[in-house]
C-alpha positions as CSV (number, residue, x, y, z in Angstrom):
1,X,109.4,102.9,185.7
2,X,109.3,98.9,186.8
3,X,108.1,98.3,190.2
4,X,111.1,97.8,192.7
5,X,109.8,94.7,194.0
6,X,110.0,92.9,190.3
7,X,113.8,93.5,190.0
8,X,116.0,90.5,190.9
9,X,119.1,91.0,192.6
10,X,121.0,90.7,189.2
11,X,119.0,93.5,187.9
12,X,116.8,91.1,185.6
13,X,113.1,92.1,185.3
14,X,110.6,88.7,185.6
15,X,107.3,89.0,183.6
16,X,104.4,87.9,185.7
17,X,103.5,84.1,185.0
18,X,100.1,83.3,183.2
19,X,97.0,82.2,184.8
20,X,97.5,78.7,183.1
21,X,101.5,78.0,182.7
22,X,101.1,73.9,181.7
23,X,99.4,72.3,179.0
24,X,99.2,68.5,180.0
25,X,99.3,66.1,177.0
26,X,97.8,62.5,177.0
27,X,100.6,60.2,176.0
28,X,98.3,59.1,172.7
29,X,97.5,62.8,171.9
30,X,101.1,63.6,172.0
31,X,102.2,60.8,169.9
32,X,99.5,61.1,167.5
33,X,100.0,64.7,167.0
34,X,104.0,63.9,166.3
35,X,102.6,61.1,163.6
36,X,100.4,63.5,162.0
37,X,103.1,66.3,162.1
38,X,105.7,63.8,160.3
39,X,103.7,62.3,158.3
40,X,102.7,65.6,156.6
41,X,106.5,66.8,156.6
42,X,107.8,63.5,155.4
43,X,105.5,62.2,152.9
44,X,107.3,61.0,150.2
45,X,111.4,60.2,151.1
46,X,114.0,58.3,149.6
47,X,116.5,56.8,152.1
48,X,119.6,54.7,151.1
49,X,121.2,52.3,153.7
50,X,121.9,48.7,154.6
51,X,119.2,46.0,155.1
52,X,119.4,44.3,159.0
53,X,117.3,42.4,161.1
54,X,115.1,41.0,158.0
55,X,111.8,39.4,159.4
56,X,109.2,38.3,157.1
57,X,105.8,37.7,159.0
58,X,103.2,34.8,158.1
59,X,101.0,37.9,157.2
60,X,102.9,38.9,154.3
61,X,104.1,41.9,155.6
62,X,108.1,42.5,155.7
63,X,110.1,44.1,158.7
64,X,113.4,45.0,158.5
65,X,116.0,47.9,160.0
66,X,118.0,50.3,157.7
67,X,120.7,51.6,159.0
68,X,124.4,53.2,158.3
69,X,127.3,54.1,160.2
70,X,125.6,56.9,162.4
71,X,121.7,55.6,163.1
72,X,119.3,53.2,162.2
73,X,115.6,53.3,161.3
74,X,112.8,50.6,161.5
75,X,111.0,49.5,158.0
76,X,107.8,48.1,157.4
77,X,106.8,46.8,154.1
78,X,103.0,46.2,153.6
79,X,102.3,42.6,152.2
80,X,100.5,44.4,148.9
81,X,103.9,46.3,148.2
82,X,105.8,43.4,149.2
83,X,104.3,41.4,146.5
84,X,105.4,43.4,144.1
85,X,108.9,43.0,145.0
86,X,111.1,42.0,142.1
87,X,113.9,40.4,144.4
88,X,114.4,39.0,147.8
89,X,115.5,40.7,150.6
90,X,118.3,39.8,152.7
91,X,120.3,41.2,155.4
92,X,123.5,43.0,154.1
93,X,122.3,44.4,151.1
94,X,122.4,48.2,150.2
95,X,119.1,49.6,149.2
96,X,117.2,52.5,148.3
97,X,113.9,52.9,150.1
98,X,110.8,55.3,148.9
99,X,108.2,56.0,151.3
100,X,106.5,58.0,154.1
101,X,107.8,58.3,157.7
102,X,105.1,57.5,160.3
103,X,105.3,56.6,164.3
104,X,103.9,53.7,165.4
105,X,102.0,54.7,168.3
106,X,101.9,51.3,170.1
107,X,105.6,51.9,170.8
108,X,106.1,55.6,170.2
109,X,108.7,54.5,167.7
110,X,109.3,56.4,164.5
111,X,109.3,54.1,161.2
112,X,109.7,53.9,157.2
113,X,106.6,52.7,155.4
114,X,108.0,51.9,152.6
115,X,106.3,52.0,149.0
116,X,108.9,50.9,146.6
117,X,112.5,49.4,147.3
118,X,115.4,49.2,144.8
119,X,118.7,47.7,145.3
120,X,121.7,50.1,145.0
121,X,124.3,49.4,142.1
122,X,122.9,46.5,140.2
123,X,119.0,46.3,139.6
124,X,116.3,44.3,141.2
125,X,115.3,42.0,138.6
126,X,119.0,41.4,138.1
127,X,119.3,40.1,141.6
128,X,116.1,38.5,141.5
129,X,117.7,36.3,138.5
130,X,121.0,35.7,140.3
131,X,118.9,34.6,143.3
132,X,116.7,32.1,141.8
133,X,119.6,31.2,139.3
134,X,121.7,30.4,142.6
135,X,118.5,28.4,144.4
136,X,117.7,26.3,141.5
137,X,121.3,25.5,140.7
138,X,121.4,24.4,144.2
139,X,118.3,22.1,144.0
140,X,120.1,20.1,140.8
141,X,117.5,21.7,138.1
142,X,120.5,22.4,135.6
143,X,122.4,19.5,136.1
144,X,123.2,17.6,133.0
145,X,122.1,14.2,134.5
146,X,118.5,15.5,134.3
147,X,118.7,16.5,130.5
148,X,116.4,14.7,128.3
149,X,118.0,13.7,124.6
150,X,115.9,15.3,122.1
151,X,114.0,13.1,119.2
152,X,116.2,12.5,116.3
153,X,113.4,12.8,114.0
154,X,110.4,14.4,115.6
155,X,107.1,14.1,114.0
156,X,105.3,17.0,115.6
157,X,106.9,20.2,117.4
158,X,104.7,21.8,120.0
159,X,105.6,25.5,120.4
160,X,104.4,28.1,123.0
161,X,104.6,31.6,121.8
162,X,102.8,34.4,120.8
163,X,100.8,33.7,117.4
164,X,101.0,36.9,115.7
165,X,104.2,37.6,116.2
166,X,107.5,37.6,114.1
167,X,108.9,34.6,116.2
168,X,106.5,31.7,114.9
169,X,106.7,33.0,111.0
170,X,110.7,32.7,111.3
171,X,110.1,29.1,113.2
172,X,107.7,28.0,110.5
173,X,109.7,29.2,107.3
174,X,112.6,27.7,108.8
175,X,110.9,24.4,109.6
176,X,109.1,24.2,106.4
177,X,112.1,24.8,104.3
178,X,114.2,22.2,105.9
179,X,111.7,19.5,106.7
180,X,108.2,19.6,104.8
181,X,106.7,16.7,106.3
182,X,107.5,18.1,109.8
183,X,103.7,19.0,112.2
184,X,103.7,22.1,114.3
185,X,101.3,22.4,117.1
186,X,100.7,26.3,118.2
187,X,99.9,27.1,122.0
188,X,99.2,30.6,122.2
189,X,100.4,32.4,124.6
190,X,101.5,35.6,126.0
191,X,105.2,36.1,126.2
192,X,105.2,39.3,128.2
193,X,103.9,40.8,131.2
194,X,102.6,39.3,134.7
195,X,100.2,36.3,133.6
196,X,102.8,35.3,131.1
197,X,104.6,33.1,133.2
198,X,101.7,31.3,134.0
199,X,100.4,30.9,130.6
200,X,103.6,29.2,129.3
201,X,103.5,27.0,132.1
202,X,100.2,25.9,130.8
203,X,100.8,25.1,127.6
204,X,103.7,22.9,128.8
205,X,100.7,20.9,130.8
206,X,98.9,20.7,127.9
207,X,101.3,19.2,125.9
208,X,102.2,16.6,128.5
209,X,98.8,15.5,129.1
210,X,97.9,15.3,125.4
211,X,101.0,13.7,124.1
212,X,100.6,14.6,120.6
213,X,103.9,16.2,120.2
214,X,107.2,15.2,120.7
215,X,109.2,18.0,121.9
216,X,108.0,21.1,123.4
217,X,109.7,24.6,122.4
218,X,109.0,28.0,124.1
219,X,110.1,30.5,121.7
220,X,110.1,34.7,122.1
221,X,112.0,37.5,120.7
222,X,114.5,39.6,122.1
223,X,113.9,42.2,124.7
224,X,115.3,44.0,128.0
225,X,115.3,42.2,131.0
226,X,112.2,43.4,132.2
227,X,110.5,42.3,129.0
228,X,112.1,38.5,129.6
229,X,110.9,38.3,133.6
230,X,108.6,35.6,132.5
231,X,111.3,33.3,131.6
232,X,113.0,34.1,134.8
233,X,110.1,33.2,137.1
234,X,110.5,30.2,139.5
235,X,106.9,29.1,138.3
236,X,108.0,28.5,134.9
237,X,111.2,26.9,135.6
238,X,109.8,24.1,137.9
239,X,107.0,23.4,135.1
240,X,109.4,23.0,132.6
241,X,111.5,20.8,134.9
242,X,108.4,18.7,135.7
243,X,107.9,18.2,132.3
244,X,108.0,14.5,130.7
245,X,108.6,15.8,127.0
246,X,111.9,17.3,126.4
247,X,111.5,21.4,126.3
248,X,113.7,23.4,124.0
249,X,114.4,27.5,125.3
250,X,114.3,29.6,122.6
251,X,114.2,33.4,124.3
252,X,115.8,36.4,123.1
253,X,118.8,36.9,121.3
254,X,122.0,35.0,121.3
255,X,123.5,36.8,123.9
256,X,120.4,36.9,126.1
257,X,120.3,34.2,128.7
258,X,117.4,33.3,131.2
259,X,116.6,30.9,134.2
260,X,114.2,29.3,131.7
261,X,117.3,28.3,129.4
262,X,119.4,26.6,132.1
263,X,116.5,24.6,133.5
264,X,115.6,23.7,129.7
265,X,116.8,20.5,128.1
266,X,118.6,22.5,125.2
267,X,118.9,26.2,124.6
268,X,118.8,27.7,121.3
269,X,120.1,31.1,120.4
270,X,117.1,32.2,118.7
271,X,113.6,30.8,117.8
272,X,115.1,30.2,114.1
273,X,118.1,28.3,115.7
274,X,115.8,26.2,117.5
275,X,114.0,25.0,114.1
276,X,117.4,24.2,113.0
277,X,118.7,22.0,115.6
278,X,115.5,20.2,115.6
279,X,115.6,19.2,112.0
280,X,119.2,18.9,111.7
281,X,119.2,15.3,111.4
282,X,116.4,15.1,108.8
283,X,117.8,17.8,107.0
284,X,121.0,16.5,106.7
285,X,119.4,13.2,105.6
286,X,117.4,15.3,102.9
287,X,121.0,16.5,101.7
288,X,122.5,13.5,101.7
289,X,119.9,11.7,99.6
290,X,120.3,14.8,97.1
291,X,124.0,14.1,96.7
292,X,123.3,10.5,96.2
293,X,120.7,11.2,93.7
294,X,123.1,13.8,92.0
295,X,126.0,11.2,92.0
296,X,124.1,8.6,90.8
297,X,122.5,10.6,88.0
298,X,126.0,11.7,86.9
299,X,127.5,7.7,87.1
300,X,124.4,7.0,85.1
301,X,124.8,9.3,82.4
302,X,128.6,8.5,82.4
303,X,128.2,4.7,81.9
304,X,125.5,5.5,79.1
305,X,128.0,7.9,77.5
306,X,130.7,5.2,77.6
307,X,128.2,2.4,76.2
308,X,127.5,4.5,73.1
309,X,131.1,5.4,72.7
310,X,131.7,1.4,72.6
311,X,128.6,0.5,70.7
312,X,129.6,2.9,67.7
313,X,133.4,1.6,67.6
314,X,132.0,-1.9,67.3
315,X,131.4,-3.6,63.8
316,X,128.4,-6.0,62.7
317,X,130.8,-8.8,61.8
318,X,132.7,-8.5,64.9
319,X,129.7,-8.2,66.9
320,X,128.2,-11.1,65.9
321,X,131.5,-13.6,66.2
322,X,131.4,-12.4,69.7
323,X,128.0,-13.7,70.2
324,X,128.7,-16.8,68.4
325,X,132.0,-17.4,70.4
326,X,129.6,-16.2,73.6
327,X,127.0,-18.7,72.5
328,X,129.5,-21.9,71.9
329,X,130.9,-21.4,75.3
330,X,127.4,-21.3,76.9
331,X,127.1,-24.6,75.1
332,X,129.9,-26.3,76.0
333,X,129.0,-24.9,79.8
334,X,126.0,-26.7,79.1
335,X,127.0,-30.1,78.0
336,X,129.4,-30.0,81.1
337,X,126.5,-29.3,83.1
338,X,124.6,-32.2,81.3
339,X,127.7,-34.8,82.1
340,X,127.5,-33.8,86.2
341,X,124.1,-34.2,86.3
342,X,124.3,-37.9,84.5
343,X,127.2,-38.9,86.8
344,X,125.7,-37.4,89.6
345,X,122.3,-39.6,88.6
346,X,124.3,-42.8,88.4
347,X,125.8,-42.4,91.5
348,X,122.2,-41.6,93.1
349,X,120.9,-44.9,91.8
350,X,123.9,-47.0,93.0
351,X,123.3,-45.8,96.2
352,X,119.6,-46.6,96.5
353,X,120.0,-50.1,94.9
354,X,122.4,-50.6,97.7
355,X,120.2,-49.1,100.4
356,X,117.2,-51.3,98.9
357,X,119.6,-54.7,99.6
358,X,120.3,-53.8,103.1
359,X,116.5,-53.2,103.9
360,X,115.7,-56.4,101.9
361,X,118.1,-58.1,104.1
362,X,116.7,-56.7,107.2
363,X,113.5,-57.7,106.0
364,X,114.3,-61.4,105.8
365,X,115.6,-61.2,109.3
366,X,112.7,-60.0,110.7
367,X,110.5,-62.8,109.1
368,X,108.0,-64.0,111.0
369,X,108.6,-67.9,110.3
370,X,111.8,-67.2,111.2
371,X,111.7,-65.4,114.3
372,X,108.8,-68.4,115.5
373,X,111.6,-71.0,115.1
374,X,114.0,-69.4,117.0
375,X,111.4,-68.8,119.7
376,X,110.5,-72.6,119.7
377,X,114.0,-73.6,120.2
378,X,114.7,-71.3,123.1
379,X,111.4,-72.2,124.9
380,X,112.4,-76.0,124.4
381,X,115.9,-75.2,125.7
382,X,114.4,-73.2,128.6
383,X,111.7,-76.3,129.4
384,X,114.7,-78.5,129.5
385,X,116.9,-76.6,131.7
386,X,113.5,-76.2,134.0
387,X,113.2,-79.9,134.4
388,X,116.6,-80.3,135.3
389,X,116.5,-77.5,137.7
390,X,113.2,-78.8,139.3
391,X,115.0,-82.4,139.8
392,X,117.8,-81.0,141.1
393,X,115.8,-79.1,143.6
394,X,113.8,-82.0,144.9
395,X,116.9,-83.8,145.2
396,X,118.4,-81.2,147.4
397,X,114.9,-80.9,149.6
398,X,114.5,-84.7,149.6
399,X,118.2,-84.9,151.1
400,X,117.6,-82.0,153.5
401,X,114.4,-83.3,154.8
402,X,115.6,-87.1,155.8
403,X,118.6,-85.3,157.4
404,X,116.0,-83.0,159.5
405,X,114.2,-86.3,160.1
406,X,116.8,-88.3,161.4
407,X,117.8,-84.9,163.8
408,X,114.1,-84.9,165.1
409,X,114.1,-88.3,165.7
410,X,117.2,-87.9,168.0
411,X,116.2,-85.0,169.6
412,X,112.5,-86.7,170.1
413,X,111.7,-87.5,174.1
414,X,110.1,-90.9,172.5
415,X,113.2,-91.6,171.8
416,X,114.6,-91.3,175.1
417,X,111.5,-93.4,176.6
418,X,112.3,-96.3,174.2
419,X,115.6,-96.6,175.8
420,X,113.4,-97.2,179.2
421,X,113.2,-94.0,180.8
422,X,109.5,-92.7,181.8
423,X,108.0,-89.1,182.5
424,X,105.9,-88.7,185.6
425,X,103.0,-86.1,185.6
426,X,100.6,-85.0,188.5
427,X,96.9,-84.5,188.4
428,X,96.9,-81.4,186.6
429,X,99.2,-82.6,183.9
430,X,102.5,-80.9,185.3
431,X,105.8,-82.8,185.0
432,X,107.2,-83.9,188.1
433,X,110.7,-83.6,189.0
434,X,111.0,-83.8,192.5
435,X,109.5,-85.9,194.9
436,X,108.5,-83.5,197.0
437,X,106.5,-81.6,194.4
438,X,103.4,-84.3,195.0
439,X,101.5,-85.0,198.3
440,X,101.1,-88.5,199.9
441,X,97.6,-90.2,198.2
442,X,97.8,-88.0,195.1
443,X,97.4,-89.5,191.7
444,X,100.3,-89.8,189.1
445,X,100.5,-90.4,185.6
446,X,103.5,-92.3,184.4
447,X,104.4,-91.9,180.6
448,X,106.4,-94.9,178.7
449,X,107.3,-95.1,175.3
450,X,104.2,-96.6,173.8
451,X,101.7,-96.5,176.8
452,X,100.8,-94.9,180.2
453,X,100.3,-95.7,183.9
454,X,98.3,-94.2,186.5
455,X,99.3,-94.6,190.2
456,X,99.0,-93.2,193.8
457,X,101.4,-92.2,195.8
458,X,101.6,-94.1,199.5
459,X,104.6,-93.1,200.6
460,X,107.9,-90.5,199.8
461,X,111.3,-91.1,200.9
462,X,114.3,-88.5,200.5
463,X,117.7,-89.8,198.9
464,X,120.2,-91.3,201.7
465,X,123.0,-89.6,202.3
466,X,125.9,-91.1,202.8
467,X,127.9,-91.1,206.5
C-alpha cells in the first residue's frame, strides 16, 4: 500500500526524485554531440532544391542556400569538390546535391557538406556548354568579322589529333587523293580527358610560333558530350581565338557542335570533310586540267583524222598544181614587196639629199669670215654712233656750264662789290650788320671788290628820326 502522504489531492502517485535530477551540458559539448549524431545518421543523403544566396569565396569554397517552398538549408561546397563542377552555379537553378549533413559549431547551424552537384533536368555538361557559349558570344568571339580567310592553295597543313586513331588515317587518305603535293604536319595530342584541352592549346601555340604551316586543323571523331568536353573548354576556345593562323575545327560527326566549332575560322562536319574543304581549290584545278587535257587529246585526234581524210582524197597532180599556184602567189607577193622597198628607198634618198642641202646652207651662213665681216660693219656703225653721242653730250654740257657760270656771276657777292658796295668785318672776321655791333676804338676791315681797308672806330651815330 502506498504511503498516504505520497498521494496527491488528485489521487496521483509521484515517485521520489532521484538524487541528481539534472545533467548540465556545455554548449560546445552539446553541439558536438548533436553534430556527431547527425553525421552518423545522415552521412550520405541526396537533397533537391533551388539555389539561392550563391557566394563564391576567395579561398575557392562555394557557399549557397538550398531551398524549396517549405524550408531552406545552408550548403558548403569545398574547393576540391568545386573544381570538379562542370557548370557554373547560379541563383535560381534547380539542382540535386549529394553529401552529408553536419553542424557548423561556431554558429550552431545545421548545413549540408556537398560532395556532388548536378542540375535537375539538363545535364551539367550541357549547362556548362550553354553558359560558356553565351559568355564567349557576348565577348564577340563568335563574330564573323574576326574570322580569318583560309588559304586557297595551302602548301602545308598542321593537324592536332591523336596519331593512332582512325581520324588521322582518313584525313591523310582524302588529302593525298585530292592533292598529292600537300604536306601535313601532325602534332600528337590526346583528344579526350582532362589534359586534352591543354595539349591541343599547346599544339596551336606551337604552330603559331614555328610558322611552318598555312592552316591548323583540330580533328577528333564523334563521341558523347563527355567525350567532347575538352573541345567545350574556355581554355581551348581562347587559344583558338588568339591564333594568328586560321583554325579549322573538325570535331565529331556532322550533328555534333562544340565551342571550338563556333570560335574556329571554319567548322568542318567531319575530319574527312575538313581535308576536302582545304583541298577543294587544288582539286578543282586538277579536275579542270584533266578535263582540258581530255578535250585537247580528243581535238588533236579529230584534227589528225580529218587531215588524213583530206590527204587520202587528194591526187598527186592536183596537189602539185596547188603547190605551184601557192608558189606563184608567194613570188608575186615578193615582187610587190620589192617594188615597195625600191620606192621607199628612193623616197628616203631624196629626203636625205634635201636635208643635206639645208645643212650646207646653214653651214654657209655660219661661215667665220662672213660673220667677222658682219661684226666689223656693226662695230663701225657703233663707233660712229658713239662719236656722235660724245659730241652731242659735250655740247649739252658746255651749254649747261655757260649758263651756270652766268648765273653764278649774277649771284656772286663780288658782283655786288663791283657795283660800289663793300662788306665790313670786325676783328673776329664776323660781318657787321649794325653799328651797335662794334665798340669804340675797335678795328674794322672793309672788303671792296678788289682790295681791303682796315680802320678804327672813332664815333658811332644812330640814324636820325624824322620829326
